[in-house]
N, CA, C and O atoms as CSV, one atom per row, in Angstrom:
chain,resi,resn,atom,element,x,y,z
A,1,MET,N,N,216.829,99.770,102.569
A,1,MET,CA,C,216.964,100.203,103.927
A,1,MET,C,C,216.325,101.558,104.082
A,1,MET,O,O,216.505,102.442,103.245
A,2,ILE,N,N,215.585,101.721,105.144
A,2,ILE,CA,C,214.959,103.004,105.462
A,2,ILE,C,C,215.318,103.344,106.903
A,2,ILE,O,O,215.127,102.535,107.811
A,3,PHE,N,N,215.844,104.559,107.103
A,3,PHE,CA,C,216.132,105.070,108.433
A,3,PHE,C,C,215.345,106.348,108.638
A,3,PHE,O,O,215.414,107.260,107.814
A,4,ASN,N,N,214.589,106.425,109.741
A,4,ASN,CA,C,213.876,107.638,110.119
A,4,ASN,C,C,214.407,108.102,111.458
A,4,ASN,O,O,214.384,107.355,112.436
A,5,LEU,N,N,214.887,109.336,111.506
A,5,LEU,CA,C,215.385,109.940,112.738
A,5,LEU,C,C,214.542,111.168,113.043
A,5,LEU,O,O,214.358,112.041,112.194
A,6,SER,N,N,214.032,111.220,114.278
A,6,SER,CA,C,213.225,112.367,114.694
A,6,SER,C,C,213.824,112.948,115.971
A,6,SER,O,O,213.607,112.407,117.055
A,7,PRO,N,N,214.582,114.055,115.855
A,7,PRO,CA,C,215.165,114.660,117.051
A,7,PRO,C,C,214.251,115.728,117.646
A,7,PRO,O,O,213.536,116.422,116.923
A,8,VAL,N,N,214.284,115.851,118.966
A,8,VAL,CA,C,213.643,116.941,119.690
A,8,VAL,C,C,214.715,117.534,120.589
A,8,VAL,O,O,215.203,116.868,121.502
A,9,VAL,N,N,215.089,118.805,120.328
A,9,VAL,CA,C,216.178,119.456,121.059
A,9,VAL,C,C,215.597,120.189,122.255
A,9,VAL,O,O,214.703,121.023,122.115
A,10,ARG,N,N,216.122,119.863,123.451
A,10,ARG,CA,C,215.755,120.569,124.676
A,10,ARG,C,C,217.021,121.249,125.192
A,10,ARG,O,O,218.032,121.251,124.490
A,11,ASP,N,N,217.000,121.818,126.378
A,11,ASP,CA,C,218.152,122.551,126.914
A,11,ASP,C,C,219.451,121.746,126.850
A,11,ASP,O,O,220.333,122.049,126.046
A,12,ALA,N,N,219.567,120.727,127.692
A,12,ALA,CA,C,220.818,119.976,127.779
A,12,ALA,C,C,220.727,118.595,127.140
A,12,ALA,O,O,221.718,117.866,127.091
A,13,VAL,N,N,219.550,118.235,126.652
A,13,VAL,CA,C,219.327,116.874,126.165
A,13,VAL,C,C,218.668,116.913,124.787
A,13,VAL,O,O,217.879,117.808,124.481
A,14,ILE,N,N,219.012,115.922,123.969
A,14,ILE,CA,C,218.372,115.745,122.661
A,14,ILE,C,C,217.661,114.398,122.698
A,14,ILE,O,O,218.293,113.360,122.892
A,15,ASP,N,N,216.344,114.420,122.513
A,15,ASP,CA,C,215.554,113.195,122.466
A,15,ASP,C,C,215.488,112.716,121.021
A,15,ASP,O,O,215.145,113.482,120.120
A,16,LEU,N,N,215.818,111.449,120.806
A,16,LEU,CA,C,215.802,110.868,119.463
A,16,LEU,C,C,214.824,109.707,119.399
A,16,LEU,O,O,214.747,108.890,120.316
A,17,THR,N,N,214.082,109.648,118.306
A,17,THR,CA,C,213.307,108.463,117.961
A,17,THR,C,C,213.921,107.921,116.679
A,17,THR,O,O,213.966,108.612,115.661
A,18,VAL,N,N,214.395,106.678,116.736
A,18,VAL,CA,C,215.090,106.057,115.603
A,18,VAL,C,C,214.273,104.860,115.137
A,18,VAL,O,O,213.952,103.970,115.924
A,19,GLN,N,N,213.939,104.848,113.839
A,19,GLN,CA,C,213.236,103.721,113.240
A,19,GLN,C,C,214.094,103.190,112.090
A,19,GLN,O,O,214.570,103.955,111.251
A,20,GLN,N,N,214.281,101.873,112.064
A,20,GLN,CA,C,215.042,101.223,110.999
A,20,GLN,C,C,214.162,100.165,110.360
A,20,GLN,O,O,213.451,99.435,111.050
A,21,GLN,N,N,214.213,100.086,109.040
A,21,GLN,CA,C,213.440,99.086,108.320
A,21,GLN,C,C,214.292,98.509,107.199
A,21,GLN,O,O,214.959,99.243,106.469
A,22,LEU,N,N,214.262,97.190,107.071
A,22,LEU,CA,C,215.000,96.492,106.025
A,22,LEU,C,C,214.043,95.518,105.348
A,22,LEU,O,O,213.445,94.669,106.009
A,23,SER,N,N,213.897,95.641,104.028
A,23,SER,CA,C,212.977,94.786,103.266
A,23,SER,C,C,213.739,94.071,102.157
A,23,SER,O,O,214.700,94.608,101.605
A,24,ASN,N,N,213.303,92.859,101.837
A,24,ASN,CA,C,213.827,92.136,100.680
A,24,ASN,C,C,212.811,91.098,100.235
A,24,ASN,O,O,211.825,90.840,100.926
A,25,PHE,N,N,213.056,90.514,99.091
A,25,PHE,CA,C,212.156,89.516,98.538
A,25,PHE,C,C,212.826,88.154,98.559
A,25,PHE,O,O,214.031,88.044,98.332
A,26,VAL,N,N,212.040,87.109,98.834
A,26,VAL,CA,C,212.537,85.740,98.829
A,26,VAL,C,C,211.617,84.893,97.952
A,26,VAL,O,O,210.489,85.291,97.662
A,27,VAL,N,N,212.094,83.746,97.541
A,27,VAL,CA,C,211.310,82.834,96.708
A,27,VAL,C,C,210.175,82.246,97.538
A,27,VAL,O,O,210.384,81.842,98.682
A,28,THR,N,N,208.996,82.200,96.973
A,28,THR,CA,C,207.832,81.633,97.654
A,28,THR,C,C,207.963,80.119,97.730
A,28,THR,O,O,208.198,79.461,96.716
A,29,GLN,N,N,207.813,79.563,98.930
A,29,GLN,CA,C,207.912,78.116,99.125
A,29,GLN,C,C,206.544,77.448,99.156
A,29,GLN,O,O,206.425,76.266,98.832
A,30,THR,N,N,205.511,78.191,99.541
A,30,THR,CA,C,204.150,77.653,99.594
A,30,THR,C,C,203.227,78.616,98.869
A,30,THR,O,O,203.597,79.764,98.625
A,31,GLY,N,N,202.048,78.171,98.528
A,31,GLY,CA,C,201.090,79.046,97.860
A,31,GLY,C,C,201.401,79.169,96.383
A,31,GLY,O,O,201.735,78.183,95.726
A,32,VAL,N,N,201.292,80.368,95.868
A,32,VAL,CA,C,201.489,80.627,94.447
A,32,VAL,C,C,202.984,80.594,94.139
A,32,VAL,O,O,203.746,81.402,94.671
A,33,ASN,N,N,203.404,79.665,93.285
A,33,ASN,CA,C,204.815,79.550,92.926
A,33,ASN,C,C,205.211,80.635,91.938
A,33,ASN,O,O,204.358,81.235,91.285
A,34,ASN,N,N,206.499,80.878,91.836
A,34,ASN,CA,C,207.080,81.872,90.934
A,34,ASN,C,C,206.652,83.296,91.257
A,34,ASN,O,O,206.739,84.175,90.400
A,35,SER,N,N,206.197,83.534,92.466
A,35,SER,CA,C,205.912,84.905,92.884
A,35,SER,C,C,206.746,85.184,94.129
A,35,SER,O,O,206.813,84.339,95.022
A,36,PRO,N,N,207.381,86.346,94.206
A,36,PRO,CA,C,208.227,86.640,95.361
A,36,PRO,C,C,207.408,86.957,96.606
A,36,PRO,O,O,206.267,87.410,96.517
A,37,THR,N,N,208.001,86.713,97.755
A,37,THR,CA,C,207.391,87.042,99.032
A,37,THR,C,C,208.213,88.162,99.666
A,37,THR,O,O,209.434,88.047,99.778
A,38,LEU,N,N,207.561,89.233,100.077
A,38,LEU,CA,C,208.229,90.360,100.725
A,38,LEU,C,C,208.434,90.041,102.194
A,38,LEU,O,O,207.489,89.697,102.904
A,39,THR,N,N,209.682,90.159,102.647
A,39,THR,CA,C,209.974,90.045,104.075
A,39,THR,C,C,210.443,91.404,104.556
A,39,THR,O,O,211.270,92.055,103.917
A,40,LYS,N,N,209.907,91.822,105.688
A,40,LYS,CA,C,210.236,93.144,106.223
A,40,LYS,C,C,210.576,93.009,107.695
A,40,LYS,O,O,209.837,92.401,108.469
A,41,ARG,N,N,211.709,93.587,108.065
A,41,ARG,CA,C,212.130,93.623,109.465
A,41,ARG,C,C,212.202,95.071,109.887
A,41,ARG,O,O,212.693,95.918,109.141
A,42,GLU,N,N,211.714,95.359,111.077
A,42,GLU,CA,C,211.638,96.742,111.521
A,42,GLU,C,C,211.916,96.822,113.016
A,42,GLU,O,O,211.516,95.947,113.783
A,43,VAL,N,N,212.605,97.880,113.416
A,43,VAL,CA,C,212.889,98.120,114.826
A,43,VAL,C,C,212.802,99.625,115.084
A,43,VAL,O,O,213.134,100.433,114.217
A,44,ALA,N,N,212.352,99.987,116.283
A,44,ALA,CA,C,212.249,101.396,116.669
A,44,ALA,C,C,212.712,101.537,118.111
A,44,ALA,O,O,212.505,100.643,118.932
A,45,THR,N,N,213.339,102.664,118.410
A,45,THR,CA,C,213.799,102.933,119.767
A,45,THR,C,C,213.774,104.434,120.030
A,45,THR,O,O,213.849,105.244,119.106
A,46,SER,N,N,213.670,104.786,121.296
A,46,SER,CA,C,213.720,106.184,121.717
A,46,SER,C,C,214.816,106.315,122.755
A,46,SER,O,O,214.971,105.453,123.621
A,47,LEU,N,N,215.582,107.404,122.666
A,47,LEU,CA,C,216.667,107.620,123.620
A,47,LEU,C,C,216.919,109.104,123.807
A,47,LEU,O,O,216.560,109.922,122.960
A,48,SER,N,N,217.537,109.437,124.923
A,48,SER,CA,C,217.920,110.814,125.232
A,48,SER,C,C,219.433,110.865,125.358
A,48,SER,O,O,220.029,110.076,126.092
A,49,VAL,N,N,220.056,111.801,124.636
A,49,VAL,CA,C,221.517,111.913,124.627
A,49,VAL,C,C,221.922,113.365,124.823
A,49,VAL,O,O,221.125,114.281,124.617
A,50,GLY,N,N,223.160,113.559,125.220
A,50,GLY,CA,C,223.711,114.892,125.367
A,50,GLY,C,C,224.398,115.345,124.084
A,50,GLY,O,O,224.649,114.540,123.187
A,51,ASP,N,N,224.695,116.619,124.006
A,51,ASP,CA,C,225.360,117.190,122.835
A,51,ASP,C,C,226.746,116.566,122.657
A,51,ASP,O,O,227.555,116.570,123.586
A,52,GLY,N,N,227.016,116.035,121.474
A,52,GLY,CA,C,228.304,115.417,121.166
A,52,GLY,C,C,228.397,113.936,121.500
A,52,GLY,O,O,229.418,113.312,121.209
A,53,ASP,N,N,227.367,113.354,122.100
A,53,ASP,CA,C,227.395,111.929,122.445
A,53,ASP,C,C,227.368,111.056,121.186
A,53,ASP,O,O,226.800,111.431,120.160
A,54,VAL,N,N,227.998,109.885,121.294
A,54,VAL,CA,C,227.997,108.902,120.213
A,54,VAL,C,C,227.154,107.715,120.665
A,54,VAL,O,O,227.287,107.237,121.791
A,55,VAL,N,N,226.283,107.245,119.771
A,55,VAL,CA,C,225.371,106.140,120.073
A,55,VAL,C,C,225.586,105.040,119.043
A,55,VAL,O,O,225.705,105.319,117.850
A,56,LEU,N,N,225.635,103.791,119.499
A,56,LEU,CA,C,225.733,102.625,118.625
A,56,LEU,C,C,224.479,101.784,118.831
A,56,LEU,O,O,224.196,101.332,119.941
A,57,ILE,N,N,223.732,101.582,117.750
A,57,ILE,CA,C,222.496,100.800,117.813
A,57,ILE,C,C,222.660,99.596,116.890
A,57,ILE,O,O,222.957,99.749,115.705
A,58,GLY,N,N,222.467,98.411,117.436
A,58,GLY,CA,C,222.568,97.190,116.652
A,58,GLY,C,C,221.215,96.509,116.558
A,58,GLY,O,O,220.325,96.735,117.377
A,59,GLY,N,N,221.083,95.687,115.562
A,59,GLY,CA,C,219.833,94.957,115.407
A,59,GLY,C,C,219.614,94.571,113.965
A,59,GLY,O,O,220.506,94.718,113.130
A,60,LEU,N,N,218.443,94.082,113.677
A,60,LEU,CA,C,218.073,93.644,112.341
A,60,LEU,C,C,219.072,92.636,111.784
A,60,LEU,O,O,219.513,92.750,110.640
A,61,SER,N,N,219.420,91.656,112.597
A,61,SER,CA,C,220.332,90.620,112.121
A,61,SER,C,C,219.562,89.581,111.317
A,61,SER,O,O,218.361,89.385,111.503
A,62,GLU,N,N,220.283,88.927,110.424
A,62,GLU,CA,C,219.648,87.945,109.551
A,62,GLU,C,C,220.610,86.789,109.305
A,62,GLU,O,O,221.787,87.001,109.010
A,63,ASP,N,N,220.105,85.573,109.430
A,63,ASP,CA,C,220.843,84.360,109.080
A,63,ASP,C,C,220.159,83.737,107.871
A,63,ASP,O,O,218.941,83.564,107.852
A,64,ARG,N,N,220.958,83.402,106.862
A,64,ARG,CA,C,220.418,82.743,105.666
A,64,ARG,C,C,221.116,81.413,105.476
A,64,ARG,O,O,222.342,81.320,105.534
A,65,ASN,N,N,220.317,80.388,105.249
A,65,ASN,CA,C,220.834,79.049,104.967
A,65,ASN,C,C,220.132,78.522,103.728
A,65,ASN,O,O,218.918,78.665,103.583
A,66,SER,N,N,220.894,77.917,102.842
A,66,SER,CA,C,220.283,77.272,101.684
A,66,SER,C,C,220.966,75.916,101.479
A,66,SER,O,O,222.160,75.755,101.732
A,67,ALA,N,N,220.185,74.966,101.021
A,67,ALA,CA,C,220.715,73.626,100.768
A,67,ALA,C,C,220.104,73.097,99.482
A,67,ALA,O,O,218.949,73.384,99.165
A,68,ALA,N,N,220.882,72.330,98.751
A,68,ALA,CA,C,220.391,71.738,97.498
A,68,ALA,C,C,221.092,70.407,97.263
A,68,ALA,O,O,222.180,70.153,97.781
A,69,ARG,N,N,220.452,69.582,96.483
A,69,ARG,CA,C,220.998,68.286,96.085
A,69,ARG,C,C,221.402,68.415,94.619
A,69,ARG,O,O,220.572,68.777,93.785
A,70,VAL,N,N,222.662,68.126,94.290
A,70,VAL,CA,C,223.196,68.312,92.945
A,70,VAL,C,C,223.471,66.968,92.301
A,70,VAL,O,O,224.011,66.064,92.939
A,71,GLY,N,N,223.099,66.837,91.041
A,71,GLY,CA,C,223.353,65.611,90.291
A,71,GLY,C,C,222.159,65.254,89.422
A,71,GLY,O,O,221.068,65.800,89.587
A,72,PHE,N,N,222.373,64.349,88.514
A,72,PHE,CA,C,221.299,63.910,87.628
A,72,PHE,C,C,220.301,63.058,88.401
A,72,PHE,O,O,220.688,62.236,89.232
A,73,SER,N,N,219.024,63.257,88.126
A,73,SER,CA,C,217.981,62.548,88.874
A,73,SER,C,C,217.979,61.047,88.606
A,73,SER,O,O,217.499,60.275,89.436
A,74,PHE,N,N,218.509,60.621,87.460
A,74,PHE,CA,C,218.510,59.191,87.150
A,74,PHE,C,C,219.652,58.439,87.841
A,74,PHE,O,O,219.683,57.208,87.826
A,75,LEU,N,N,220.602,59.185,88.452
A,75,LEU,CA,C,221.710,58.538,89.165
A,75,LEU,C,C,221.264,58.138,90.564
A,75,LEU,O,O,220.353,58.753,91.118
A,76,PRO,N,N,221.893,57.112,91.146
A,76,PRO,CA,C,221.568,56.746,92.522
A,76,PRO,C,C,221.992,57.855,93.494
A,76,PRO,O,O,222.851,58.680,93.182
A,77,GLU,N,N,221.377,57.853,94.661
A,77,GLU,CA,C,221.636,58.893,95.672
A,77,GLU,C,C,223.127,59.033,95.984
A,77,GLU,O,O,223.621,60.151,96.126
A,78,TRP,N,N,223.844,57.926,96.092
A,78,TRP,CA,C,225.244,57.992,96.489
A,78,TRP,C,C,226.126,58.644,95.426
A,78,TRP,O,O,227.274,58.977,95.720
A,79,MET,N,N,225.636,58.837,94.210
A,79,MET,CA,C,226.408,59.483,93.143
A,79,MET,C,C,226.086,60.980,93.017
A,79,MET,O,O,226.650,61.673,92.171
A,80,ARG,N,N,225.180,61.465,93.862
A,80,ARG,CA,C,224.856,62.888,93.863
A,80,ARG,C,C,225.479,63.544,95.089
A,80,ARG,O,O,225.862,62.857,96.036
A,81,SER,N,N,225.580,64.853,95.074
A,81,SER,CA,C,226.208,65.548,96.201
A,81,SER,C,C,225.293,66.647,96.747
A,81,SER,O,O,224.348,67.089,96.094
A,82,ASN,N,N,225.613,67.060,97.955
A,82,ASN,CA,C,224.895,68.154,98.614
A,82,ASN,C,C,225.686,69.441,98.468
A,82,ASN,O,O,226.917,69.430,98.455
A,83,THR,N,N,224.976,70.536,98.361
A,83,THR,CA,C,225.622,71.840,98.343
A,83,THR,C,C,224.809,72.784,99.217
A,83,THR,O,O,223.618,72.557,99.431
A,84,GLY,N,N,225.427,73.821,99.715
A,84,GLY,CA,C,224.711,74.751,100.582
A,84,GLY,C,C,225.482,76.047,100.766
A,84,GLY,O,O,226.643,76.167,100.376
A,85,ASP,N,N,224.813,76.995,101.360
A,85,ASP,CA,C,225.402,78.304,101.593
A,85,ASP,C,C,224.850,78.858,102.901
A,85,ASP,O,O,223.659,78.727,103.186
A,86,LYS,N,N,225.714,79.472,103.687
A,86,LYS,CA,C,225.305,80.119,104.934
A,86,LYS,C,C,225.845,81.541,104.942
A,86,LYS,O,O,226.990,81.783,104.560
A,87,SER,N,N,225.012,82.480,105.379
A,87,SER,CA,C,225.477,83.864,105.514
A,87,SER,C,C,224.776,84.509,106.701
A,87,SER,O,O,223.685,84.100,107.097
A,88,LYS,N,N,225.422,85.520,107.257
A,88,LYS,CA,C,224.875,86.245,108.400
A,88,LYS,C,C,225.178,87.717,108.207
A,88,LYS,O,O,226.284,88.081,107.806
A,89,SER,N,N,224.197,88.565,108.490
A,89,SER,CA,C,224.408,90.004,108.391
A,89,SER,C,C,223.708,90.698,109.556
A,89,SER,O,O,222.733,90.189,110.109
A,90,GLU,N,N,224.224,91.866,109.913
A,90,GLU,CA,C,223.615,92.675,110.964
A,90,GLU,C,C,223.858,94.135,110.645
A,90,GLU,O,O,224.945,94.516,110.209
A,91,ILE,N,N,222.840,94.949,110.864
A,91,ILE,CA,C,222.924,96.383,110.626
A,91,ILE,C,C,223.343,97.061,111.924
A,91,ILE,O,O,222.708,96.873,112.962
A,92,LEU,N,N,224.409,97.846,111.864
A,92,LEU,CA,C,224.859,98.662,112.992
A,92,LEU,C,C,224.754,100.122,112.592
A,92,LEU,O,O,225.228,100.514,111.526
A,93,LEU,N,N,224.137,100.922,113.439
A,93,LEU,CA,C,223.960,102.345,113.179
A,93,LEU,C,C,224.760,103.125,114.216
A,93,LEU,O,O,224.545,102.970,115.418
A,94,VAL,N,N,225.684,103.965,113.749
A,94,VAL,CA,C,226.500,104.799,114.637
A,94,VAL,C,C,226.096,106.251,114.416
A,94,VAL,O,O,226.187,106.770,113.304
A,95,LEU,N,N,225.652,106.895,115.481
A,95,LEU,CA,C,225.198,108.289,115.421
A,95,LEU,C,C,226.005,109.151,116.383
A,95,LEU,O,O,226.272,108.750,117.516
A,96,GLN,N,N,226.388,110.329,115.927
A,96,GLN,CA,C,226.931,111.336,116.826
A,96,GLN,C,C,225.986,112.527,116.760
A,96,GLN,O,O,225.726,113.074,115.688
A,97,VAL,N,N,225.482,112.914,117.913
A,97,VAL,CA,C,224.454,113.951,117.988
A,97,VAL,C,C,225.118,115.278,118.349
A,97,VAL,O,O,225.845,115.375,119.338
A,98,LYS,N,N,224.854,116.304,117.526
A,98,LYS,CA,C,225.416,117.646,117.747
A,98,LYS,C,C,224.327,118.686,117.581
A,98,LYS,O,O,223.507,118.589,116.669
A,99,LYS,N,N,224.314,119.676,118.454
A,99,LYS,CA,C,223.441,120.843,118.280
A,99,LYS,C,C,224.096,121.792,117.303
A,99,LYS,O,O,225.305,122.021,117.357
A,100,LEU,N,N,223.295,122.345,116.410
A,100,LEU,CA,C,223.823,123.326,115.450
A,100,LEU,C,C,223.290,124.690,115.756
A,100,LEU,O,O,223.618,125.651,115.061
């Protein structure tokens, strides 16, 4: 995870540029086998807030699904079983902006 925050302080307002990046590797399904594929998700936003304000930024959600067939290959289909996994994640960033 990479977070970049760039504040610009003015009289009554603080301007923020927020960039979030999340990278991971997944198994290659096409092309060269046994080599990982880099997946990168990125979001950027700009906002103006007052001193002491709290900001909640959501995004970069991910759903993962996997499925597999379990059992010996020489057995008939009805003697094998299915297995799978589902997961969901989302990054939430909570910021409180204060002048120092």
